[in-house]
N, C-alpha and C positions, 0 to 999 in steps of 0.2 A: 888594858882600860875596855876593851870589850868584853873580855870575859868578867871583866866586875859588873858591868852592867847585865849580863846574862845571869851572874847567880844571883844579883839584887832582885831582877826579875822574878826568878825563880823561886825567891824566898816570899816574896809579895804575893805568887800565885799559890804557892804551898798553905801561906797563913789563911788566905780565903776559902782553902779547900778543906782545912782540917779543924780548923774551928766552927762550931757550931751555932751560928747565927740565928737568934729568934727574930726572923724577920716578919713582922703580922702585914697583911695586907692592909694598905687602908680602905676606910668605908668606902664604897662605891656610890656615887653619886650621878642624879640622874640628868647632869648637865651634859646634853652632848655636842656642846661645841668645844669640850677639851679633848681633842681628839688624840693630840700627842702626849705621850708619855712623857712625865716628867723626870729630871735627872735621878732623881730619888728613885724611881720606879728602875730606871736601867740598872741602877747600882745592884739594886736587889735582886735582879732578875739574871744579874752577871754573876752574883756570888751565889746564886743558888745554882746556877748552871755547874757553876765549878766544882759543886759537890757532888755531880753527878759523873765527874771526869776524876775520880780520886784515883782511878788505876791507871790512864796514861799518865797522870801527874807524876806517880810513882815512877813510872818507866822513863819520864823525862828526866827525874833525879839522878836515877841509876846511868843513866847516859852523862847527864853533868858530873857524876863523881867519877867515871871513866875519863871524861873527858880534862875534868882537872888534874887528873895524876898522868896521863899519857900527853895530850896537846899541849896545855897551859902551864907545863913544870917545865921552865927554863933556868 
């Protein structure tokens, strides 16, 4: 059960890191009352930060492959 959750999470992170999203930044407004970022902006920054960690995600994938063959093979 936990191995399936780990694999599913790994696949979602891989998809976010590998796909090239064209995430345009919304137009800046001069309303200073909106200091909190919206959910869309948070998702955008998360996906952009995933693209910088592709090497770490590749190492994680190799670790998960190792665990699938050694630890979780019952």
